[in-house]
VEXVOFI-962022 format. One record per atom (N, C-alpha, C): residue in one letter; y, z, x. Coordinates in steps of 0.02 Angstrom, whole numbers, plus 50000, padded with zeros to 5 digits. Atoms other than C-alpha are relative to their C-alpha. Layout:
# VEXVOFI-962022
AYZX
...
***
This chain:
# VEXVOFI-962022
M500185006549970
M560855514355071
M500094994649948
D499875005350049
D561565499254979
D499774993450030
I500265006349974
I560475484255015
I500174994249953
R499895005050051
R561165474854867
R500694996650003
K499345003150004
K563065472054879
K500114995450060
R499905004749945
R563385456354979
R500354993849972
K499695006350020
K564205439354977
K499484994549996
F500455005750003
F563355423454926
F500404993849981
A499665006350014
A563795405254903
A499984998649926
G499975001550071
G564365401654728
G499904992649987
G500115007050017
G564055385454635
G500334998449934
D499735002450063
D564685375054491
D500735001949991
G499294998750003
G566455380254534
G500195006749973
D499814993650030
D566375396954445
D499585005850027
G500394994549970
G565265407354560
G499315000549972
G500664999450030
G563705403854458
G499464998150049
A500585001649958
A562035403954546
A499385002949968
S500634997350025
S560245405954491
S499735004950051
V500314995449954
V559155419254568
V499764996450062
N500275003649943
N558345406254678
N500564996750041
D499445002749962
D560025398754726
D500225005250052
V499784994749954
V560485415454803
V499515000550058
G500504999549947
G558875414554902
G500044994350050
D499955005649954
D559385398354986
D500315002350065
P499734997949936
P559625401955172
P500684996950014
D499365003349986
D561055389455176
D500575003049959
S499484997250042
S561975398855040
S500185007150021
C499884993249978
C561945415455133
C500615000250045
S499384999849962
S563605420655208
S499945004450061
G500034996649935
G563035426755377
G499635006650000
V500364993650001
V562015441755320
V499294998850025
S500665001249969
S560475442555431
S499465003949963
R500564996750033
R558855446255340
R499354997850033
S500605001949964
S557595442555474
S499455005049985
P500564995450013
P555855449955449
P500015006250045
S499994994249956
S556075461155601
S500515005249978
R499494995350025
R557685468755532
R499775003549937
I500254997050063
I556905471455362
I499465005150016
F500544995449982
F555375479455441
F500285006550031
L499714994049969
L556425491355547
L500365004449948
L499694996250055
L557415496355393
L499475003749960
C500544997050039
C555815499555297
C499665005650040
L500334995049958
L555035508855444
L500415006450005
A499574994149997
A556525520455463
A499965004049936
F500034996650065
F556475524255278
F499325003549991
R500664997150011
R554585527255275
R499855005850047
V500094994449954
V554625538555429
V500335006349970
V499664994350034
V555905549755341
V499595002149939
N500424998850059
N554845548155184
N499395004250019
A500604996349978
A553295554155279
A500155007150019
L499814993349978
L554195569055353
L500205004549941
L499794996250059
L554785574255179
L499415001849955
I500584998450042
I553025575155107
I499695006550025
K500254993449980
K552495593355111
K499545003049947
T500394997550056
T551405594654956
T499294997250001
Y500715002050006
Y549565593054911
Y499924996349935
F500085004150060
F549105579354789
F499274999849976
N500705000850018
N547235576054792
N499585001250062
P500414998449941
P545815582154906
P499824994150044
D500235005749961
D545315564554959
D500484998250057
E499525001549947
E546905563055063
E499775003050066
H500234996549940
H546145575455186
H499254999550009
W500724999149994
W544295576955148
W499614993550009
Q500375006449995
Q543815558355141
Q500274995550055
S499735004149946
S544855551955286
S500105004150063
L499824996249940
L545615564555407
L499445004650022
E500544995449982
E544165576855400
E499444996350036
V500525004249969
V542925563055443
V500224997750069
A499745002249936
A544035556355581
A500015005750050
H499974994249956
H544265573855653
H499305001750026
R500694998649978
R542385576655659
R499774994850051
T500205005449955
T542135559855743
T500285000950070
V499664999549935
V543375563455883
V499905006850032
F500014993249970
F543345582355906
F499335003649992
G500674997150005
G541545585955854
G499915005249946
Y500084995450056
Y541905597355707
Y500464997949943
G499665002150061
G542465594255529
G499484999649945
Y500484999550055
Y541665595255357
Y499884993149969
M500185006350033
M540735580355284
M499785001749929
T500164998750070
T540705580855094
T499374996249979
W500635002850024
W539205575854989
W500014992349997
E499975007350004
E539845557854972
E499744996750064
W500225002849936
W539485554955157
W499255001050010
K500724998949996
K537745562155140
K499614995049957
R500315004950045
R537385549755000
R500184992850019
G499835006749976
G538145535055093
G500414995849953
I499585004050046
I539455530054964
I500714999250028
R499355001049967
R540905530055088
R499894996150065
S500025003749937
S541235517955231
S500435003550052
Y499634996949946
Y541835524055400
Y500614995850021
L499475004549977
L543065509455415
L500695003349994
H499344996950009
H544555518955343
H500105006150044
P499924994349954
P544265535555436
P500084998050073
M499955002049930
M544095525955599
M500724998250020
V499295001449985
V545925520855585
V500335006450026
F499714993649979
F546405539255600
F499625003150058
A500384997849941
A545015542755725
A500334997150064
F499645003049943
F545935530655841
F500625004150016
L499404995949989
L547525540855817
L499825006750031
Y500214993549973
Y546625557355848
Y499774999350073
K500245001049932
K545805550256004
K500594999350048
L499395000949960
L547505545156070
L500335006850013
L499694993449992
L548185562656039
L499585004450046
Q500454996049958
Q546655570456121
Q500084998150073
V499965002449931
V546775559756277
V500675001950033
T499334998549974
T548645562856297
T500165007549999
G499884992950004
G548485581456262
G500545002049950
L499484998850050
L549675580156114
L499725002949935
D500304997650063
D548465587455986
D500185007349987
T499764993450019
T549535602655949
T499995000649924
P500034999350073
P549515610055772
P500534995849964
Y499475003650035
Y551195602455725
Y499894992550001
I500105007249995
I550815584955789
I499394997849960
M500605001650039
M549075585155711
M500154999749925
R499815000050071
R549885588855543
R500434994049982
K499515005250016
K551255575755553
K499774993050018
A500175006749974
A550465561355649
A499654995449949
P500345004650046
P549285554555513
P500474996849949
R499545002850049
R550665552455383
R500524995550033
L499555004549964
L551815545155514
L499664993450016
M500375006249989
M550465532655557
M499964995949936
Q500035003550065
Q550275528455373
Q500684997049983
S499335002650015
S552165526055364
S500104993150031
V499975006749969
V551965511155483
V499674994949954
F500345004550047
F550695503355364
F500434998949937
S499595000550061
S551845507155216
S500594995350012
A499435004349984
A553305498555303
A499784992750002
I500275006950001
I552215483055330
I499914997749928
G500065001750071
G551805483555145
G500674998549968
D499335001250026
D553665484655104
D500254993150021
L499785006549975
L554015469555214
L499664994449963
Y500365005350035
Y552665459255131
Y500184999749926
L499755000250069
L553285464354959
L500644995949997
Y499385003949996
Y554975457455009
Y499854992650009
K500165007049987
K554205441455077
K499684996649940
L500325002850060
L553115438854923
L500514998749945
S499495000750052
S554575441654805
S500494994450018
D499555005349977
D555685430254910
D499684993249988
A500365006350009
A554365416554907
A499954998149926
L500075001350072
L554195418354718
L500664998649966
Y499395000050040
Y555975421254659
Y500644999450039
G499405000649961
G557185419954804
G500225006650031
E499794994349960
E558095431654921
E500325005649959
N499654995050040
N559135440354790
N499495004549963
A500524996150035
A557625445554687
A499585004050050
A500384996449949
A556735450554848
A500365006450021
S499614994049982
S558145462554893
S499945005349945
W500064995350055
W558065470254721
W499295002849996
S500704997550001
S556165471554730
S499905005350053
L500054995049947
L556305480754895
L500365006549980
F499654994150027
F557585492354816
F499575003849951
C500434996850050
C556405495854672
C499405003550033
Q500564997049964
Q554955499154792
Q500215006550034
M499774994049965
M555975511654891
M500245005449952
A499734995150046
A556735519954739
A499485003149954
N500504997550046
N555145522254638
N499715006750024
W500204993349980
W554635540554638
W499275000450022
F500714999549984
F552755537854642
F499844996650067
V500105003249935
V552815525754788
V500225004650056
F499744995249951
F553865538354884
F499515005850008
F500444994250001
F552675552454836
F499314998650028
C500715001449986
C551015543554868
C499864995350057
L500195005449955
L551095528254980
L499915002250073
N500064997749930
N551295538055144
N499445005050009
R500574995449993
R549775548855110
R499404996150027
T500565003349965
T548125545355198
T499414998549955
F500525002450045
F547145539555046
F499784993050021
S500215006949991
S546085524055062
S500374995549951
N499635003950049
N547025518354906
N500674997550027
C499355001949973
C548655517855005
C499944994150047
L500115005849956
L547985506255139
L499774994049959
E500215005450046
E547155496155000
E500614996749969
T499395002650031
T548865494354919
T500384995450047
V499665004149949
V549655487855080
V499634993450009
L500395006049990
L548235475555105
L500044995449939
T499955004050061
T548375469754924
T500644995850001
I499375003749998
I550215465054943
I499994994750055
M500055004949945
M549875456655111
M499554994249979
G500475005350020
G548385447155040
G500284995349949
L499715004250053
L549285440954885
L500504995050029
Y499495004349970
Y550655433754995
Y499694993650027
Y500305005749968
Y549425421855078
Y499604995449953
W500445004050044
W548475415354925
W500394994449965
P499665005750032
P548965397854863
P500055000649924
C499994999550073
C548535402154683
C500545004749974
I499494995250020
I549855415954681
I500694997150006
R499345003149991
R551315405754747
R499924993250032
N500015006749971
N551745388254805
N500125000250075
H499895000649928
H551695382954987
H500724997650012
S499355002449979
S553385380855073
S500055000450075
T499904999949927
T554035377955249
T500175007050024
D499794993249981
D554845395255253
D499435005049990
Y500534995350016
Y553325403855177
Y499334996349992
P500645003750004
P551715394655221
P499445004449974
V500594996350024
V550145400055129
V499434999050050
N500575000549956
N548545403255224
N499415003549966
R500534997250041
R547025405555115
R499485003950041
K500494996549958
K545895410655259
K500245007150017
W499724993449988
W547055424955305
W499965004349937
G500064996450063
G547105429755122
G499305002549987
L500704997950009
L545205430355118
L499825005650048
V500144994749952
V545105440955276
V500295006749976
I499674993950024
I546345453555206
I499665002649937
A500354997950061
A545465453755037
A499345003250017
A500644997249980
A543795456955121
A500085006950032
L499874993449970
L544525471255224
L500175005149946
A499834995450055
A545265478955066
A499385002249962
C500634998350035
C543555478254982
C499555004450043
A500404995949955
A542725485655136
A500265007150002
I499694993349999
I543945500255136
I499915003449932
R500044997350068
R543895502554947
R499624995049958
P500395005050036
P542475493454856
P500284998049932
T499725001750065
T543385494354689
T500574995050006
S499495005149991
S544695482854765
S499734993149979
A500305006350023
A543475469154716
A500244998149930
I499725001450067
I544205470754540
I500604995350007
I499415004249989
I545835463354606
I499814993150026
W500145006249965
W545075450254718
W499524995549962
L500405004150045
L543815444354588
L500464995749957
Y499515003750040
Y545295439454480
Y500334994650041
V499655004849958
V546225431054623
V499534994450022
G500495005049979
G544655422154685
G499824995249945
M500165004450056
M544215415454513
M500604995549983
L499415004050012
L546005409554489
L500064994450052
E499975005149946
E545965400654658
E499464994849990
L500555004650012
L544275392954617
L500164995149945
F499815004250057
F544965386254454
F500534994950020
L499435004349983
L546535378854535
L499884995450060
T500085004049940
T545905372254701
T499624993549986
P500355006450012
P545385353954706
P499324999650036
N500625000249962
N544015357054835
N499635006649994
K500334993750015
K542945370754760
K499425001450048
V500584999149956
V541415367854871
V500245002650068
K499734997849936
K542445369755030
K500225007349996
F499754993150009
F543245385654963
F499435005050003
I500554995250004
I541575393954927
I499574999850063
I500495000749945
I540445387155064
I500305001250068
L499704999849933
L541645385855211
L500495005750010
E499504994749992
E542835400255174
E499755006749973
V500184993550030
V542255413755053
V499375002950032
I500644997449974
I540455415355114
I500045001950074
P499974998049930
P540795414955303
P500455006050013
I499534994549988
I542305426455299
I499745006549969
G500284994150032
G541525438455174
G499415002850038
S500594997849963
S539915439055275
S500205003350066
L499784997149937
L540835442455438
L500285007049991
V499704993450012
V541845456955368
V499485005049976
L500534995650025
L540355464155273
L499525001950057
G500444998649944
G539275462455429
G500315004950049
F499664995349955
F540575471255536
F499995007149973
T499984993350029
T540745485855416
T499305003049997
C500704997550001
C538845487255398
C499785002350069
L500174997949932
L538665487955587
L500355006550019
L499644993849987
L540015501255598
L499675005849964
D500334994750037
D539175511455462
D499315001550028
R500654998849968
R537485509055546
R500085004450062
L499874996049940
L538215516155707
L500185007149982
M499764993350017
M539045530955621
M499495004049960
Y500494996550042
Y537705535255492
Y499345001150038
G500644999549964
G536255532455613
G499444996349966
S500505004150035
S535345521355488
S500374994749960
W499685005350039
W535675505855385
W500215002649932
V499734997850064
V536795510155238
V500444994549972
I499595005150033
I537495497255117
I500485003749953
V499534995850037
V539025506855058
V500224997049934
P499785002850065
P539655494554924
P499465000749946
L500544999550049
L537935494954840
L499935007249976
N500044992950019
N537845514054843
N500595002149958
F499394998550038
F539635515054781
F499954997449929
L500095003150066
L539235503254637
L499515004049958
K500514996250036
K537685513054589
K500285006549974
F499764993350019
F538575529854586
F500574999649949
N499394999950041
N540245525254506
N499954995749937
F500025004550058
F539765511154387
F499345000549961
L500655000150034
L537905511854350
L499795006949975
S500204993250021
S537705530754340
S500595004249976
S499404996450021
S539515535754296
S500065006750037
G499974993849961
G539445548654436
G500695002950005
G499314997649995
G541335549554444
G500205004449941
D499844996150059
D541345557154270
D499925007550011
Y500104993049984
Y540785573554350
Y500675003550012
Y499354997149984
Y542595576254402
Y500504999349944
G499575000350058
G543285573854228
G500094993049973
T499915006550032
T543595559854105
T500654999949960
H499415001150041
H545075552654010
H499844994949947
P500125005250051
P545175542153851
P500124993150029
W499985006949973
W545015523353875
W500714997550010
H499325002749999
H546885520353844
H500465003650049
W499584995649960
W547495533053973
W500474996250047
Y499565003849954
Y548155520354100
Y500574996649964
F499495003550039
F549115511053964
F500495004949967
S499594995450038
S549755526153869
S500335005450043
Q499734994649959
Q550065538454011
Q500024998250075
G500065000549928
G549445534854188
G500484995250034
F499585005049967
F550305518654238
F500735000849980
L499314999050023
L551845522754135
L500345005750039
V499724994449959
V552075539154231
V500164997450069
M499875002849933
M551945529554395
M500624995650000
L499405004350005
L553225516554341
L500615004049980
F499484995350022
F554245530254256
F500584996049969
T499435003450032
T556005523854215
T500064992750019
F500025007149985
F555615506954293
F499644996049946
T500425003450050
T554495502954144
T500364994649961
P499675005450039
P555775493654036
P500214994250043
F499785005449956
F556385483654185
F499404995750021
S500605003949983
S554615478654235
S499784995649942
I500205003950060
I554205473154058
I500484994149991
T499505005350006
T555845463354052
T499884994550051
G500145004849947
G555435455054218
G499394995849986
M500615003750018
M553695450254158
M500164994649949
I499855004750054
I554405441954004
I500454994450025
K499515005049979
K555875433054087
K499744995550056
S500255004149943
S554955427154244
S499474995049978
K500555004250025
K553545419554142
K499444998950052
N500535000349950
N552385423154289
N499365003049970
Q500604997650035
Q550775424254191
Q499455002150047
K500534998349953
K549675425254345
K500035007350022
L499934993149977
L550365441654413
L500015004949941
S500014995750059
S550655448854239
S499285001349977
A500704999350021
A548845445454195
A499605004150050
L500354996049949
L548285453154361
L500095007449986
I499874993050016
I549115469654315
I499585002249940
L500374998350061
L548335469554142
L499245000050013
W500715000349982
W546625464554213
W499785006450035
V500174994049962
V546625479154335
V500015006249955
L499964994250044
L547195491854206
L499435000049949
A500535000450050
A545925485554080
A499325001850029
L500664998649971
L544425486054197
L499945007350022
Y500024992949982
Y544865503254265
Y499955004449938
S500044996150062
S545025509054085
S499295000849975
V500704999550020
V543165505854061
V499675006250031
L500284994249966
L542765519754186
L500255006449968
G499814993650031
G542775537454117
G500485004050044
H499584996149955
H543535545554272
H500594995850022
K499395003749985
K545335540054296
K500485004250041
E499494996749960
E546665544354424
E500574995250012
F499415004149988
F548425538354457
F499904995250059
R500045003949938
R548025532254633
R499524994149996
F500475005650006
F546625520754575
F500364993449985
V499635006150018
V547905508354505
V500644999250042
L499425000649956
L549175510754645
L500104992950026
P499895006749972
P548855493054715
P500404995349956
V499615004650042
V549655484754563
V500695002849983
L499334997350012
L551175496354556
L500544995950035
P499485004249969
P552155486154685
P500104993349965
I499935006350037
I551795470454584
I500465001049939
A499574998450057
A552575478554431
A500725001150023
L499324998849975
L554065483554539
L500344993450022
I499725006649987
I554285465354593
I500314997249936
F499725002250064
F554545461554409
F500645003749984
S499374996350008
S555845475454402
S500554996950042
G499515003249957
G556715467354549
G500254993449972
Y499815006350032
Y556705450654459
Y500495001349943
A499564998450056
A557495458754306
A500705001950024
F499344998149973
F558885466254412
F500374993950028
A499685006049974
A559215449654498
A500284995849943
Q499765003650059
Q559375441354328
Q500615003449970
M499444996250028
M560525455154270
M500634999050043
E499445001149955
E561615452754424
E500304993149990
V499775006950010
V561715433854398
V500364999349934
S499695000750066
S562095435254212
S500655003849996
G499394996150001
G563415448254248
G500554996950041
S499495003049956
S564305437454378
S500174992949981
S499885006950019
S564235420654290
S499704998849932
S500385002050058
S563635411354141
S499284999750021
S500704999149981
S561775414654141
S499704993450021
S500335006049976
S560935401654249
S499265001049998
P500734999250001
P559095398654224
P499735000050071
V500324999849934
V557935402054370
V499694993350012
T500265006649983
T557615385454449
T499795000050073
K500185000649930
K556955379254613
K500635000150042
K499414999649956
K558115382054762
K500334993250005
K499645006349994
K559465369054770
K500615001050046
Q499434999649956
Q560895365254886
Q500635001149959
V499374998550035
V562565372354833
V500565000150052
P499444999949953
P564295371454910
P500055006850034
R499954993949962
R564565384455046
R500685003349986
Q499384996850020
Q565915394054955
Q499875007449992
N500124992850002
N565975412754988
N500295003049937
H499794996850062
H566095423354834
H499685006949997
T500264993250002
T565885442054812
T499735001649930
I500304998150064
I564695447854677
I500315006449975
K499764993950031
K565435460554558
K499475002449951
W500504997350045
W564185471754474
W500295001449932
S499804998650069
S564315472454286
S499895007449985
P500124992950019
P564435489654202
P499275001349982
K500714999350019
K562675486754134
K499565000850063
L500394999749938
L561995483854309
L500135006650036
R499834993649967
R562915498954382
R499655005849964
L500314994750039
L562285510054241
L499245000150011
S500725000549990
S560495503754265
S499795002850067
V500154997549933
V560505507254452
V500095007550002
F499884992850001
F561265524454425
F499455003649962
F500544997050041
F559975528254290
F499355000650040
L500624999949961
L558525523654404
L500045005150057
L499934995349945
L559175533554552
L500035007249976
A499924993250027
A559645548654446
A499345002849973
T500654997650026
T557885549454373
T499465000250053
N500555000549951
N556805544354521
N500105004450062
I499894996149939
I557625553254668
I499815007449989
P500214993050010
P557465570954594
P499255000749991
M500724999850010
M555685567154539
M499634999350066
A500325001249935
A555205560454711
A500065006150045
L499904994349956
L555955575154803
L499645006249975
Y500354994150027
Y555255588354686
Y499254999650012
M500735000849991
M553485581354692
M499805000050073
S500165000449929
S553555578654880
S500145006550038
L499794994149964
L554395594854931
L499785006649970
F500124993650034
F553915607954802
F499345000549963
H500574999350046
H552535604354677
H499345000050039
Q500654999149967
Q550855610754744
Q500064999750077
R499934999949928
R551455614154920
R499675006150032
G500254993849973
G550685631454940
G499384999450041
T500625000749963
T548975625754997
T500114996950068
E499845002949935
E549725615055135
E500365005150044
D499654994949962
D550905628955188
D499535005350027
A500494994949979
A549465641355195
A499594997550059
M500405002749946
M548425629955305
M500424998950063
N499565000749942
N549905626155418
N500105006850034
Y499934993249973
Y550165644955439
Y499365002150037
L500644998149969
L548315647855476
L499874996050064
S500075004249941
S548335633355599
S500395002950059
D499594996949947
D549755641255697
D499705006650023
E500304993649982
E548905658255691
E499364999150040
A500625001449963
A547245651055749
A500154997650071
Y499795002449935
Y548145642255892
Y500185005850047
K499824994049961
K548745659455947
K499425004950006
G500594995949994
G546985666555932
G499975005849952
R499964994450047
R547345677555782
R499544999249939
V500445001350057
V546085669855660
V499294999050027
K500705000349977
K544205672355682
K499564996149951
S500395003550052
S543525665655516
S500405000249935
I499615000550062
I544185660655344
I499534998849941
L500355001150063
L543505661755166
L500514997849948
F499565002650052
F544325651355030
F499705001649932
L500224998250068
L544095659654860
L500444996449950
M499605004350044
M544835645454760
M499594993949983
P500385006050017
P544225629454675
P499894995750062
C500195003849941
C543355618054799
C500534994850020
H499555005149971
H544405606954914
H500735000949978
S499314998750021
S546025615354860
S500494999650058
T499575000249940
T546695615055039
T499754994750048
P500275003849943
P546595603955192
P499505004450037
Y500534996149967
Y545225609455312
Y500074999450076
Y499974999949927
Y544795607355496
Y500514995050029
S499535004949974
S545895591955518
S500705002950005
T499354996649995
T547405603255487
T499955006350043
L500084993949961
L546745619555560
L499934998350075
H500115002449932
H546175610355718
H499795005750047
H500284994649960
H545215625455781
H499295001249975
N500714999650020
N543325626955781
N499785007249989
I500214993350020
I543055643455691
I499614999449935
P500385000350064
P541875647655545
P500475000149940
M499635000150063
M542605643155375
M499524998749943
Q500435000950058
Q541855643655202
Q500444998849939
F499675001250064
F542445636155039
F499474999749945
L500475000050057
L541655635854866
L499774992849987
D500295006650005
D540495620954852
D500024997349928
C500005003150067
C540625608754707
C499624993450001
T500425005949998
T539305595754751
T499684998849932
P500315001350065
P538705587154591
P499265002050000
S500694997650005
S537065595154535
S499564994749967
E500495004550033
E535515585254490
E499855002449929
E500134997050066
E535305597254343
E500644999849958
K499415000750042
K536515592854204
K500195006849970
G499764993850029
G537585607554149
G499975005950047
E500054994549952
E537215618154302
E500685001150033
L499354998449971
L538775627054366
L499965000150076
D499974999649927
D539275624554548
D500365006550020
E499694993749976
E540005638454657
E500725000649976
S499304999850020
S541785633854613
S500075002149927
D499984998250071
D541445635054425
D499785007249990
R500254993150007
R540455651154444
R500545005150020
F499464995549978
F541905659154538
F500555000549947
L499475000050050
L543175654054405
L499795003849937
V500264996450059
V542055661254267
V500015007550013
N500044992849984
N541825678054355
N500205001150073
P499774999349931
P542905679954512
P499735006250035
L500214993849968
L542465698154546
L499255000150013
G500725000149991
G540605696054519
G499784995350055
F500195004949949
F540515680554628
F500195002550069
A499774997549935
A541545688354769
A499565005850024
S500434994349982
S540485704254765
S499324997650024
E500645002849979
E538895693854778
E500054997050070
L499905002749933
L539605684754929
L500045005650052
A499894994649953
A540115701055012
A499345003550020
R500634996649985
R538355708155001
R499614996250055
N500365004049950
N537755693955115
N500394999350066
W499605000549939
W539115696155247
W499675003950057
S500194996349940
S538505700555421
S500635002750032
E499344997949978
E540335701455469
E500514997149952
P499525002750049
P541785699755346
P500464994950032
P499525004949973
P542935684655368
P500665003450017
S499374996849980
S544545688955457
S500564998549950
H499495001950049
H545575679855324
H499684997549935
I500205002650066
I545375676355138
I500614996749969
V499465003750032
V546425663355047
V499824999149927
L500135000850072
L546595662954857
L500654998849963
F499425000950042
F547765658454716
F500205006549967
A499754993950031
A548845671554633
A499655001549934
S500344999050064
S547935668754468
S499355003850008
E500624996249987
E546335675654547
E500135006450038
E499844994149961
E547205688454656
E499995006449957
T499974994050043
T547505700354511
T499305002449981
K500684998150019
K545655699954467
K499605002750059
L500374997949941
L545135703654647
L500375005350040
R499614995049963
R546405716954695
R499575005850022
D500434994449982
D545125731054691
D499494997950054
F500475002549950
F543895720354789
F500324999850069
M499655000449936
M545195717554926
M500105006950030
I499904993149976
I545585736054938
I499345002950025
Q500664997349983
Q543735740554942
Q499754997350067
H500245003149938
H543405728555087
H500544999850054
S499494998949948
S544975733555186
S500404993850016
Y499575005849989
Y545995717755162
Y500715001649978
K499304999150018
K547885717755160
K500354993149997
K499635006350009
K549085704155104
K500484999050058
V499545001449945
V550015695755247
V500504994449984
K499555005550016
K550775680055171
K499904997849928
R500035003150066
R551195672755002
R500424993750002
F499665006449999
F551675654554983
F500084997349929
F499895003250065
F552485646554831
F499574993749994
H500425005950010
H551355633354755
H500254995449945
A499815004450056
A551895626954584
A500375003949946
H499634996950056
H553065630354438
H499624999449935
F500375001050062
F551855623954306
F499294998050016
K500705001549988
K549995621454287
K499864992549995
V500195007150002
V549135604854314
V499374999249957
D500625000750039
D547305605354259
D499635006649993
R500314993450007
R546935623954269
R500555004949982
D499484994950010
D547845640454243
D500544999150053
L499455000649954
L549535641554327
L499825003050068
Q500124997749932
Q549275642754515
Q500685000450034
S499304999549979
S551015649054555
S500085001050075
S499944998849928
S550685654554734
S499315000550032
V500604999349960
V549395654954872
V500085006250043
V499954993749965
V549025671754951
V499495000250057
V500444999249941
V548285675155124
V499915007450013
Y500174993249984
Y547395691555157
Y499665000250068
V500324999149935
V546845698155327
V499635006749999
V500394993849999
V545495711255359
V500355005050046
N499674994749963
N546195727755419
N499475004350033
H500534996449964
H545055735155555
H500225007050020
T499774993449979
T546135750555586
T499825005349949
***
């Protein structure tokens, strides 16, 4: 898909044009770039993207969104400890509850559709985010830079790997790009791209309701707007307070309905993650991790282009926003790639700017980026310089294999195992399941979509510091833990699922309790945070 090679109106007699000159609608040689066409292009790409994701990334994709939505609609599903402590809002799961309700009413809730529909729904949101990234970049730097920014967004391996998953972070990312587009402090008002601060505030409030830590982004944007706006009292009294109160009130009413009591989720979230460092229970990283590893891995080979774009564009507002987010998240002990996903598209806009500059400098004497100006309507074909061709090839050659490997192969065994069990349960061949593996290693009822007894190893944070949870106790002594479980069985589970690394330690246990291996699924070529979990094995009890 080549969204870059096209004709544009040259200027100054030698084909020269600044990045913003290329963005002039009058200088375009008949190439239609209407928002609807761009959206359909993005949607087609993201639908294919969603269908190519077959791997497991992080438990929250299933356990904090789809599992809650499944319980809401179908009456069964596991609620993790976060929901018992009121640190999650129902706003994000309700998006997928609407989808599940639609499937239930139409009778389309088959195992295959239940597996594919949520990511396909997220692909629609992702495509909207792509469109707004294009519009924001166009408003800032012109159409040429916008096209390159969209190319960078689609080519980046981590966006491909993560954005179509059902994390709250992914919807937060889409809302962040949409919100930034409407804020006057981020870009200037124009006839083609009017700003609308009230819409920006609504979107920002929704992002914070879905993911309270999104306040880190919008605190920066809000303070910047407060500093720049001439009417500060109107901004705070007539816009921020009413809009913020309405969205907060709506989410509180929703949570009151779903929890059955008044729960102030942002306050509980703040207490757990910031005041008590509760997130540290799931592991910590050094303070510099986002700067030295995390964000660089996400940008991958786009890193030098993003840095170049930051320097050349001189857009201190957006550059400072990225640094602000990375710095504040660095204060927290528990760090994850997806936490800083909302600022990855911003960094890719800078990559797009760098490519647009490279294209201009390669086709003419380097013109500085200036405001759009009228140029003679003279058609001229851009010729890519060897440097530009090599850069594009380098990005595609590094990101495409990474995106496909991470989406199709790395850690796919747990999803494959649950897909298999879902199909078997649909045929009535599964009575109960025991997962002898670290907690939340697989999807759960939202994928199985069959109300049968299931048990996994619990890892709820203990009030007693240093006390091992079930998951840790199993990893320390798999045979002893499994034997203790078996002594309390009134009826053995029909299926047991475990990783190959524990299978060797439980082989005698399986034989003793009449289990036979029925399926083995490839999982990973290398270890992530534990011993190598090369495959996932499914055992079935043999009653004969």
